[in-house]
C-alpha positions as a Markdown table, in Angstrom:
| # | Residue | x | y | z |
|---|---|---|---|---|
| 1 | Met | -24.0 | 18.2 | -3.5 |
| 2 | Lys | -23.9 | 16.0 | -6.6 |
| 3 | Gln | -26.1 | 13.0 | -6.4 |
| 4 | Arg | -26.6 | 10.0 | -8.6 |
| 5 | Val | -29.3 | 7.3 | -8.7 |
| 6 | Leu | -28.6 | 3.7 | -9.4 |
| 7 | Thr | -31.5 | 2.4 | -11.5 |
| 8 | Ile | -33.0 | -1.0 | -11.2 |
| 9 | Ala | -31.7 | -1.9 | -14.7 |
| 10 | Ala | -28.2 | -1.0 | -13.7 |
| 11 | Leu | -28.6 | -2.9 | -10.4 |
| 12 | Phe | -29.5 | -6.0 | -12.3 |
| 13 | Ser | -26.2 | -5.8 | -14.1 |
| 14 | Leu | -24.4 | -5.5 | -10.8 |
| 15 | Cys | -26.3 | -7.8 | -8.6 |
| 16 | Pro | -29.4 | -9.7 | -9.8 |
| 17 | Leu | -30.5 | -10.6 | -6.3 |
| 18 | Ala | -30.7 | -6.9 | -5.3 |
| 19 | Ala | -32.7 | -6.0 | -8.3 |
| 20 | Ala | -35.0 | -8.9 | -7.7 |
| 21 | His | -35.8 | -7.4 | -4.3 |
| 22 | Phe | -36.7 | -4.0 | -5.9 |
| 23 | Ile | -34.1 | -1.9 | -4.0 |
| 24 | Leu | -33.7 | 1.7 | -5.1 |
| 25 | Pro | -30.6 | 3.3 | -3.5 |
| 26 | Leu | -29.4 | 6.9 | -3.7 |
| 27 | Phe | -25.6 | 7.5 | -3.5 |
| 28 | His | -24.1 | 10.7 | -2.4 |
| 29 | Lys | -20.7 | 11.9 | -1.4 |
| 30 | Val | -19.8 | 12.3 | 2.3 |
| 31 | Gly | -16.3 | 13.0 | 3.5 |
| 32 | Gly | -14.6 | 11.7 | 0.3 |
| 33 | Cys | -16.6 | 8.5 | 0.3 |
| 34 | Val | -19.9 | 7.4 | -1.2 |
| 35 | Arg | -22.8 | 6.9 | 1.2 |
| 36 | Leu | -25.9 | 4.8 | 0.5 |
| 37 | Arg | -29.3 | 6.2 | 1.5 |
| 38 | Ile | -32.2 | 3.7 | 1.1 |
| 39 | Ile | -35.2 | 5.6 | -0.3 |
| 40 | Gln | -37.6 | 2.7 | -0.6 |
| 41 | Ser | -37.5 | -1.0 | -0.2 |
| 42 | Thr | -40.1 | -3.7 | -0.3 |
| 43 | Ala | -37.7 | -6.4 | 0.9 |
| 44 | His | -35.7 | -7.3 | 4.0 |
| 45 | Leu | -32.4 | -5.6 | 3.1 |
| 46 | Ser | -30.5 | -7.4 | 5.8 |
| 47 | Gln | -31.1 | -10.7 | 4.0 |
| 48 | Leu | -28.9 | -9.4 | 1.2 |
| 49 | Ala | -25.2 | -9.9 | 1.3 |
| 50 | Leu | -24.1 | -7.2 | -1.1 |
| 51 | Ala | -21.6 | -8.3 | -3.7 |
| 52 | Pro | -18.2 | -6.4 | -3.9 |
| 53 | Ser | -19.4 | -4.7 | -7.2 |
| 54 | Val | -22.1 | -3.0 | -5.1 |
| 55 | Ala | -19.7 | -1.9 | -2.3 |
| 56 | Leu | -20.1 | 1.7 | -3.4 |
| 57 | Gln | -22.6 | 2.0 | -0.5 |
| 58 | Thr | -19.9 | 3.6 | 1.8 |
| 59 | Asp | -16.3 | 3.3 | 2.9 |
| 60 | Phe | -17.7 | 3.6 | 6.4 |
| 61 | Thr | -20.1 | 0.7 | 6.6 |
| 62 | Gly | -18.8 | -1.6 | 9.4 |
| 63 | Ala | -15.9 | 0.8 | 10.1 |
| 64 | Met | -17.4 | 2.8 | 13.0 |
| 65 | Phe | -19.6 | 2.4 | 16.0 |
| 66 | Arg | -23.2 | 1.5 | 14.9 |
| 67 | Ala | -22.0 | 0.6 | 11.4 |
| 68 | Asn | -22.6 | 3.9 | 9.6 |
| 69 | Leu | -22.9 | 7.7 | 10.0 |
| 70 | Gln | -26.6 | 7.5 | 10.7 |
| 71 | His | -25.9 | 4.9 | 13.4 |
| 72 | Thr | -28.6 | 2.5 | 12.2 |
| 73 | Gly | -26.7 | -0.6 | 13.4 |
| 74 | Val | -27.4 | -2.4 | 10.1 |
| 75 | Tyr | -24.5 | -4.4 | 8.6 |
| 76 | Gln | -24.9 | -5.2 | 4.9 |
| 77 | Thr | -23.1 | -8.5 | 5.1 |
| 78 | Lys | -23.6 | -12.2 | 5.9 |
| 79 | Gly | -24.5 | -12.8 | 9.5 |
| 80 | Val | -24.6 | -16.0 | 11.6 |
| 81 | Arg | -28.0 | -17.6 | 11.3 |
| 82 | Lys | -26.9 | -20.8 | 12.9 |
| 83 | Leu | -24.2 | -20.8 | 15.6 |
| 84 | His | -21.4 | -23.2 | 15.0 |
| 85 | Gly | -19.2 | -21.9 | 17.9 |
| 86 | Val | -16.2 | -19.8 | 18.7 |
| 87 | Lys | -13.9 | -19.3 | 15.7 |
| 88 | Trp | -11.3 | -17.6 | 17.9 |
| 89 | Lys | -11.0 | -15.5 | 21.1 |
| 90 | Phe | -8.4 | -12.9 | 21.9 |
| 91 | Lys | -7.4 | -12.2 | 25.5 |
| 92 | Thr | -6.5 | -8.6 | 26.5 |
| 93 | Glu | -4.6 | -7.5 | 29.6 |
| 94 | Arg | -7.9 | -6.4 | 31.3 |
| 95 | Val | -7.4 | -4.6 | 34.6 |
| 96 | Ile | -11.0 | -4.0 | 35.7 |
| 97 | Glu | -14.1 | -6.0 | 35.1 |
| 98 | Ala | -15.6 | -3.9 | 32.3 |
| 99 | Trp | -15.4 | -3.9 | 28.5 |
| 100 | Phe | -17.3 | -1.1 | 26.9 |
| 101 | Ser | -15.4 | -0.5 | 23.6 |
| 102 | Ser | -17.2 | -2.1 | 20.6 |
| 103 | Pro | -15.1 | -3.6 | 17.8 |
| 104 | Thr | -14.9 | -2.1 | 14.3 |
| 105 | Val | -14.0 | -4.3 | 11.3 |
| 106 | Ala | -12.2 | -2.8 | 8.3 |
| 107 | Asp | -10.0 | -4.5 | 5.5 |
| 108 | Gly | -9.8 | -7.8 | 7.3 |
| 109 | Val | -8.8 | -6.3 | 10.7 |
| 110 | Val | -10.7 | -5.9 | 13.9 |
| 111 | Tyr | -10.0 | -2.7 | 15.9 |
| 112 | Val | -11.1 | -2.5 | 19.5 |
| 113 | Gly | -10.2 | -0.7 | 22.7 |
| 114 | Ser | -9.8 | -2.3 | 26.2 |
| 115 | Asp | -9.7 | -1.2 | 29.8 |
| 116 | Asp | -6.0 | -2.1 | 29.8 |
| 117 | Gly | -5.4 | 1.1 | 28.0 |
| 118 | Tyr | -4.6 | -0.4 | 24.6 |
| 119 | Leu | -6.1 | -0.1 | 21.1 |
| 120 | Tyr | -5.8 | -3.4 | 19.4 |
| 121 | Ala | -5.6 | -4.5 | 15.8 |
| 122 | Ile | -6.5 | -8.2 | 15.4 |
| 123 | Asp | -6.6 | -10.3 | 12.3 |
| 124 | Ala | -10.3 | -10.8 | 11.6 |
| 125 | Gln | -10.0 | -14.4 | 10.4 |
| 126 | Thr | -7.3 | -15.8 | 12.8 |
| 127 | Gly | -7.5 | -13.7 | 15.9 |
| 128 | Ala | -3.8 | -13.0 | 15.8 |
| 129 | Gln | -2.6 | -9.6 | 17.1 |
| 130 | Arg | -1.2 | -7.4 | 14.4 |
| 131 | Trp | -0.3 | -4.5 | 16.7 |
| 132 | Arg | -1.4 | -2.7 | 19.8 |
| 133 | Phe | -1.2 | 1.0 | 20.7 |
| 134 | Lys | -0.8 | 2.2 | 24.3 |
| 135 | Thr | -2.9 | 5.2 | 25.5 |
| 136 | Gly | -2.6 | 6.7 | 29.0 |
| 137 | Asp | -5.8 | 5.2 | 30.4 |
| 138 | Val | -8.7 | 2.8 | 29.7 |
| 139 | Val | -10.3 | 2.9 | 26.3 |
| 140 | Tyr | -14.1 | 2.7 | 26.4 |
| 141 | Ser | -14.5 | 4.6 | 23.1 |
| 142 | Ser | -15.1 | 2.5 | 20.0 |
| 143 | Pro | -12.8 | 3.1 | 17.0 |
| 144 | Ala | -13.7 | 4.6 | 13.7 |
| 145 | Val | -11.6 | 3.8 | 10.6 |
| 146 | Ala | -11.3 | 6.1 | 7.6 |
| 147 | Ala | -8.6 | 6.3 | 4.8 |
| 148 | Gly | -6.3 | 3.9 | 6.6 |
| 149 | Thr | -6.4 | 5.8 | 9.9 |
| 150 | Val | -8.0 | 4.6 | 13.2 |
| 151 | Tyr | -9.5 | 7.2 | 15.5 |
| 152 | Val | -10.3 | 6.4 | 19.1 |
| 153 | Gly | -10.7 | 8.2 | 22.4 |
| 154 | Ser | -9.2 | 7.4 | 25.8 |
| 155 | His | -9.8 | 8.2 | 29.4 |
| 156 | Asp | -6.5 | 10.1 | 29.4 |
| 157 | Gly | -8.5 | 12.9 | 27.7 |
| 158 | His | -7.1 | 12.5 | 24.2 |
| 159 | Leu | -8.5 | 11.5 | 20.8 |
| 160 | Tyr | -5.8 | 9.5 | 18.9 |
| 161 | Ala | -5.2 | 9.1 | 15.2 |
| 162 | Val | -3.3 | 5.9 | 14.6 |
| 163 | Asp | -2.0 | 4.3 | 11.4 |
| 164 | Gly | -4.2 | 1.4 | 10.6 |
| 165 | Ala | -1.4 | -0.7 | 9.1 |
| 166 | Thr | 1.4 | -0.1 | 11.6 |
| 167 | Gly | -0.2 | 1.1 | 14.9 |
| 168 | Thr | 2.0 | 4.2 | 14.8 |
| 169 | Glu | 0.5 | 7.4 | 16.2 |
| 170 | Lys | -0.2 | 10.1 | 13.6 |
| 171 | Trp | -1.5 | 12.7 | 16.0 |
| 172 | Ser | -3.4 | 13.2 | 19.2 |
| 173 | Phe | -5.8 | 15.9 | 20.3 |
| 174 | Lys | -6.1 | 16.8 | 24.0 |
| 175 | Thr | -9.5 | 17.6 | 25.6 |
| 176 | Gly | -10.1 | 18.6 | 29.2 |
| 177 | Tyr | -11.2 | 15.2 | 30.5 |
| 178 | Arg | -12.1 | 11.6 | 29.5 |
| 179 | Val | -13.2 | 10.7 | 26.0 |
| 180 | Tyr | -16.0 | 8.1 | 26.2 |
| 181 | Ser | -17.6 | 9.1 | 23.0 |
| 182 | Ser | -17.0 | 7.1 | 19.8 |
| 183 | Pro | -15.8 | 9.3 | 16.9 |
| 184 | Ala | -17.5 | 9.7 | 13.5 |
| 185 | Val | -15.5 | 10.8 | 10.5 |
| 186 | Ala | -17.1 | 12.8 | 7.6 |
| 187 | Asp | -16.1 | 15.7 | 5.3 |
| 188 | Gly | -12.4 | 15.5 | 6.4 |
| 189 | Lys | -13.2 | 16.0 | 10.1 |
| 190 | Val | -13.5 | 13.8 | 13.2 |
| 191 | Tyr | -16.5 | 14.5 | 15.4 |
| 192 | Phe | -16.6 | 13.4 | 19.0 |
| 193 | Gly | -17.6 | 14.5 | 22.5 |
| 194 | Ser | -15.6 | 14.6 | 25.8 |
| 195 | Ala | -16.4 | 14.5 | 29.5 |
| 196 | Asp | -15.1 | 18.1 | 29.7 |
| 197 | Ser | -18.6 | 19.0 | 28.4 |
| 198 | Tyr | -17.4 | 20.0 | 24.9 |
| 199 | Phe | -18.2 | 18.5 | 21.6 |
| 200 | Tyr | -15.3 | 18.8 | 19.1 |
| 201 | Ala | -14.8 | 18.9 | 15.3 |
| 202 | Val | -11.1 | 18.2 | 14.5 |
| 203 | Asp | -9.3 | 18.0 | 11.2 |
| 204 | Ala | -8.9 | 14.3 | 10.3 |
| 205 | Thr | -5.5 | 14.7 | 8.7 |
| 206 | Ile | -3.6 | 16.9 | 11.2 |
| 207 | Gly | -5.7 | 17.0 | 14.4 |
| 208 | Gln | -6.3 | 20.7 | 14.3 |
| 209 | Leu | -9.4 | 22.0 | 16.1 |
| 210 | Lys | -12.1 | 23.3 | 13.7 |
| 211 | Trp | -14.8 | 24.1 | 16.3 |
| 212 | Lys | -16.2 | 23.1 | 19.6 |
| 213 | Phe | -19.6 | 23.3 | 21.3 |
| 214 | Lys | -20.2 | 23.6 | 25.0 |
| 215 | Ala | -23.0 | 21.7 | 26.7 |
| 216 | Gly | -24.0 | 21.6 | 30.4 |
| 217 | Ser | -22.3 | 18.3 | 31.3 |
| 218 | Trp | -20.4 | 15.3 | 29.9 |
| 219 | Phe | -20.7 | 13.9 | 26.4 |
| 220 | Val | -20.7 | 10.1 | 26.6 |
| 221 | Ser | -23.1 | 9.6 | 23.7 |
| 222 | Ser | -21.6 | 9.2 | 20.3 |
| 223 | Pro | -22.6 | 11.4 | 17.3 |
| 224 | Ala | -24.8 | 10.4 | 14.4 |
| 225 | Ile | -24.7 | 12.5 | 11.2 |
| 226 | Ala | -27.2 | 13.1 | 8.4 |
| 227 | Asp | -27.9 | 16.0 | 6.0 |
| 228 | Gly | -25.3 | 18.4 | 7.4 |
| 229 | Thr | -26.5 | 17.9 | 11.0 |
| 230 | Ile | -24.8 | 16.2 | 14.0 |
| 231 | Tyr | -27.1 | 14.6 | 16.6 |
| 232 | Val | -25.6 | 13.7 | 20.0 |
| 233 | Gly | -26.8 | 13.4 | 23.7 |
| 234 | Ser | -25.3 | 14.8 | 26.9 |
| 235 | Trp | -25.4 | 14.2 | 30.6 |
| 236 | Asp | -27.2 | 17.5 | 30.9 |
| 237 | Thr | -30.4 | 15.7 | 29.9 |
| 238 | Tyr | -30.5 | 17.2 | 26.3 |
| 239 | Leu | -30.3 | 15.7 | 22.9 |
| 240 | Tyr | -28.5 | 18.3 | 20.6 |
| 241 | Ala | -28.6 | 19.0 | 16.9 |
| 242 | Leu | -25.5 | 20.9 | 15.7 |
| 243 | Asp | -24.6 | 22.3 | 12.4 |
| 244 | Met | -21.9 | 20.1 | 11.0 |
| 245 | Thr | -19.9 | 22.9 | 9.4 |
| 246 | Thr | -20.0 | 25.6 | 12.2 |
| 247 | Gly | -21.0 | 23.7 | 15.4 |
| 248 | His | -23.9 | 26.1 | 15.9 |
| 249 | Glu | -26.8 | 24.7 | 17.8 |
| 250 | Arg | -29.9 | 24.1 | 15.6 |
| 251 | Trp | -32.1 | 22.7 | 18.4 |
| 252 | Arg | -32.0 | 20.9 | 21.7 |
| 253 | Phe | -34.6 | 18.5 | 23.2 |
| 254 | Lys | -34.9 | 18.0 | 27.0 |
| 255 | Thr | -35.4 | 14.5 | 28.4 |
| 256 | Gly | -35.9 | 13.6 | 32.0 |
| 257 | Asp | -32.4 | 12.4 | 32.8 |
| 258 | Arg | -28.9 | 12.0 | 31.3 |
| 259 | Val | -28.6 | 10.8 | 27.7 |
| 260 | Leu | -25.9 | 8.1 | 27.3 |
| 261 | Ser | -27.6 | 6.4 | 24.3 |
| 262 | Ser | -26.3 | 7.4 | 20.9 |
| 263 | Pro | -29.0 | 8.5 | 18.5 |
| 264 | Ala | -29.9 | 7.0 | 15.1 |
| 265 | Ile | -31.5 | 8.7 | 12.1 |
| 266 | Val | -33.7 | 7.5 | 9.4 |
| 267 | Gly | -35.5 | 9.9 | 7.0 |
| 268 | Glu | -36.8 | 12.9 | 8.9 |
| 269 | Thr | -36.7 | 11.3 | 12.4 |
| 270 | Val | -34.1 | 10.9 | 15.1 |
| 271 | Tyr | -34.4 | 8.1 | 17.6 |
| 272 | Cys | -32.7 | 8.0 | 21.0 |
| 273 | Gly | -33.1 | 6.6 | 24.6 |
| 274 | Ser | -32.6 | 8.4 | 27.9 |
| 275 | Met | -31.8 | 7.4 | 31.5 |
| 276 | Asp | -35.3 | 8.6 | 32.3 |
| 277 | Gly | -36.6 | 5.2 | 31.0 |
| 278 | Tyr | -38.1 | 6.6 | 27.8 |
| 279 | Phe | -37.2 | 6.0 | 24.2 |
| 280 | Tyr | -37.9 | 9.1 | 22.0 |
| 281 | Ala | -38.7 | 9.8 | 18.3 |
| 282 | Leu | -38.0 | 13.4 | 17.3 |
| 283 | Ala | -38.4 | 15.4 | 14.1 |
| 284 | Ala | -34.9 | 15.7 | 12.7 |
| 285 | Ser | -35.2 | 19.3 | 11.5 |
| 286 | Thr | -37.0 | 20.8 | 14.6 |
| 287 | Gly | -36.5 | 18.4 | 17.6 |
| 288 | Val | -40.3 | 18.3 | 18.1 |
| 289 | Glu | -41.3 | 15.0 | 19.8 |
| 290 | Arg | -43.2 | 12.6 | 17.5 |
| 291 | Trp | -43.7 | 9.9 | 20.1 |
| 292 | Lys | -42.1 | 8.3 | 23.2 |
| 293 | Phe | -42.1 | 4.8 | 24.5 |
| 294 | Lys | -41.8 | 4.0 | 28.3 |
| 295 | Thr | -39.7 | 1.1 | 29.6 |
| 296 | Ala | -39.3 | 0.0 | 33.2 |
| 297 | Asp | -35.8 | 1.3 | 33.7 |
| 298 | Arg | -33.0 | 3.3 | 32.1 |
| 299 | Val | -32.2 | 3.2 | 28.4 |
| 300 | Arg | -28.5 | 3.2 | 27.8 |
| 301 | Ser | -28.5 | 1.0 | 24.7 |
| 302 | Ser | -28.3 | 2.7 | 21.4 |
| 303 | Pro | -31.0 | 1.9 | 18.8 |
| 304 | Ala | -30.8 | -0.1 | 15.6 |
| 305 | Ile | -33.3 | 0.6 | 12.7 |
| 306 | Phe | -34.4 | -1.9 | 10.1 |
| 307 | Asp | -37.5 | -1.9 | 7.8 |
| 308 | Asp | -40.3 | -0.4 | 9.9 |
| 309 | Ser | -38.9 | -1.1 | 13.3 |
| 310 | Val | -36.5 | 0.3 | 15.8 |
| 311 | Tyr | -34.7 | -2.0 | 18.3 |
| 312 | Phe | -33.2 | -1.0 | 21.6 |
| 313 | Gly | -32.4 | -2.5 | 25.0 |
| 314 | Ser | -33.3 | -1.3 | 28.6 |
| 315 | Asp | -31.9 | -1.9 | 32.0 |
| 316 | Asp | -35.2 | -3.6 | 32.7 |
| 317 | Gly | -33.7 | -6.7 | 30.9 |
| 318 | Tyr | -35.8 | -6.5 | 27.7 |
| 319 | Leu | -34.9 | -5.9 | 24.1 |
| 320 | Tyr | -37.7 | -4.0 | 22.5 |
| 321 | Ala | -38.9 | -3.8 | 18.9 |
| 322 | Val | -41.1 | -0.8 | 18.3 |
| 323 | Glu | -42.8 | 0.6 | 15.2 |
| 324 | Leu | -40.9 | 3.5 | 13.7 |
| 325 | Lys | -43.9 | 5.7 | 12.8 |
| 326 | Thr | -46.1 | 5.1 | 15.8 |
| 327 | Gly | -44.0 | 3.9 | 18.7 |
| 328 | Arg | -46.3 | 1.0 | 19.2 |
| 329 | Glu | -44.6 | -2.1 | 20.6 |
| 330 | Lys | -44.2 | -5.0 | 18.2 |
| 331 | Trp | -42.5 | -7.4 | 20.6 |
| 332 | Arg | -40.2 | -7.6 | 23.5 |
| 333 | Phe | -37.6 | -10.3 | 24.5 |
| 334 | Lys | -36.7 | -11.0 | 28.1 |
| 335 | Thr | -33.0 | -11.6 | 29.0 |
| 336 | Gly | -31.3 | -12.4 | 32.3 |
| 337 | Gly | -30.0 | -8.9 | 33.0 |
| 338 | Ala | -29.8 | -5.3 | 31.9 |
| 339 | Val | -29.3 | -4.7 | 28.2 |
| 340 | Ile | -26.6 | -2.0 | 27.8 |
| 341 | Ser | -25.2 | -3.5 | 24.6 |
| 342 | Ser | -26.6 | -1.9 | 21.4 |
| 343 | Pro | -28.2 | -4.3 | 18.9 |
| 344 | Ala | -26.6 | -5.0 | 15.5 |
| 345 | Ile | -28.7 | -6.3 | 12.6 |
| 346 | Ala | -27.5 | -8.5 | 9.7 |
| 347 | Asp | -29.1 | -11.4 | 7.7 |
| 348 | Gly | -32.5 | -10.8 | 9.2 |
| 349 | Leu | -31.3 | -11.3 | 12.8 |
| 350 | Val | -30.8 | -8.9 | 15.7 |
| 351 | Tyr | -27.6 | -9.6 | 17.7 |
| 352 | Phe | -27.0 | -8.1 | 21.2 |
| 353 | Gly | -25.5 | -8.9 | 24.6 |
| 354 | Ser | -26.9 | -8.7 | 28.2 |
| 355 | Ala | -25.7 | -8.3 | 31.7 |
| 356 | Gly | -26.2 | -12.1 | 32.1 |
| 357 | Gly | -23.1 | -12.7 | 30.0 |
| 358 | Ile | -25.1 | -13.9 | 27.0 |
| 359 | Leu | -25.1 | -12.9 | 23.4 |
| 360 | Tyr | -28.5 | -13.4 | 21.7 |
| 361 | Ala | -29.6 | -13.7 | 18.1 |
| 362 | Leu | -33.3 | -13.0 | 17.5 |
| 363 | Asp | -35.4 | -13.0 | 14.4 |
| 364 | Ala | -35.9 | -9.3 | 13.6 |
| 365 | Gln | -39.5 | -9.7 | 12.6 |
| 366 | Thr | -40.8 | -12.0 | 15.3 |
| 367 | Gly | -38.4 | -11.6 | 18.3 |
| 368 | Lys | -38.0 | -15.4 | 18.4 |
| 369 | Lys | -34.7 | -16.6 | 19.7 |
| 370 | Lys | -32.5 | -18.3 | 17.1 |
| 371 | Trp | -29.5 | -19.0 | 19.3 |
| 372 | Lys | -27.5 | -17.7 | 22.3 |
| 373 | Phe | -23.9 | -17.8 | 23.4 |
| 374 | Lys | -22.7 | -17.7 | 27.0 |
| 375 | Ser | -19.3 | -16.3 | 27.9 |
| 376 | Ser | -17.4 | -17.5 | 30.9 |
| 377 | Leu | -18.3 | -14.7 | 33.2 |
| 378 | Gly | -19.4 | -11.1 | 33.4 |
| 379 | Trp | -21.6 | -8.7 | 31.5 |
| 380 | Met | -21.7 | -8.1 | 27.8 |
| 381 | Arg | -21.7 | -4.3 | 27.5 |
| 382 | Ser | -19.8 | -4.2 | 24.2 |
| 383 | Ser | -22.0 | -4.0 | 21.1 |
| 384 | Pro | -21.4 | -6.6 | 18.4 |
| 385 | Ala | -20.1 | -5.9 | 14.9 |
| 386 | Val | -20.8 | -8.3 | 12.0 |
| 387 | Ala | -18.6 | -9.0 | 8.9 |
| 388 | Asp | -18.4 | -11.8 | 6.4 |
| 389 | Gly | -20.3 | -14.4 | 8.4 |
| 390 | Leu | -18.6 | -13.6 | 11.8 |
| 391 | Ile | -19.8 | -11.7 | 14.8 |
| 392 | Tyr | -17.2 | -9.8 | 17.0 |
| 393 | Phe | -17.8 | -8.6 | 20.5 |
| 394 | Gly | -16.0 | -8.0 | 23.8 |
| 395 | Ser | -17.0 | -9.5 | 27.1 |
| 396 | Asp | -16.2 | -8.6 | 30.7 |
| 397 | Asp | -14.2 | -11.9 | 30.9 |
| 398 | Gly | -11.5 | -10.0 | 29.1 |
| 399 | Asn | -11.9 | -11.7 | 25.7 |
| 400 | Leu | -12.7 | -10.4 | 22.3 |
| 401 | Tyr | -14.8 | -13.2 | 20.6 |
| 402 | Ala | -15.4 | -14.1 | 17.0 |
| 403 | Leu | -18.4 | -16.4 | 16.5 |
| 404 | His | -19.3 | -18.2 | 13.3 |
């Protein structure tokens, strides 16, 4: 695989602020786009809003669940350091009191699923509906966008490929049961799990099956990808590492309960939570446990990774910040209810929702609350996405919000 290094001198010519912070990135090709891997940084990268000239980092950043293929939850964009209020909100035809799908922002459009069975495309600045696409059941899966196509799963058992501009179906792929898992797109394939206990690789252009892998129970967890390996959890209590090309199992790690949390990868370590109340750090190549951290309840939230810390929520009502290398707690923040929402990081802040119907913004280094936003009712299970100074998230009150 051909790689190329952007030197500090070249970075100065592109973005003086980035060079001043001594950031050395490595770019490499994944699935027809260029991905950024941070080798070393002595600055807080989330404080940098990358200029368009440095947007080589990836076509996928901000265009899938957890922001990138490694699922670090870090958005290289301007966040909301001071809350001014609601820029807009969009009401769906919600039929049950749950909103699990998390928004994805690409090319000025917010894509999100709803329990009314629709996939929506909404103007990111105005909140106006551009189109909606009807599936056969609720949509808890979060969309991925690649090469103008939106991919999303539905409880009707299908993965759909929809034209991002028109909302027209390109193809659909039928599994044996519900698709909770949020897809990842790389190397011309779409990777996702199903509640039929299979994990699938499907051709991104025509929807043809490439391979499938059988686990012992449902796949609700969403896949993270790095260095030719797919990492994903299952209800059978295992976290799996699969060969990206063949689907062959490389290793599995047994936790004490179901794995709903979606893993994240940085360097040689995979991080993931389990319903057994533990948060795990495993060697990416072997699955050997490096450390584990005990919370007081289930861990359904997926982690975010920034600088030397990993952030995740627990049903015990806390958001935790833990040292990447040691698993030592740095700080914890108490909310008013279970934290199922997965944290997003931008501009030095951590954004996440809680069962109390509140979206929080915390200082990533100290855990100090910067601001909070209360919705009209219900939980915030949806995980926020950040783009161009706006935060997007769904609430159980049936609204998609854009805060500024």
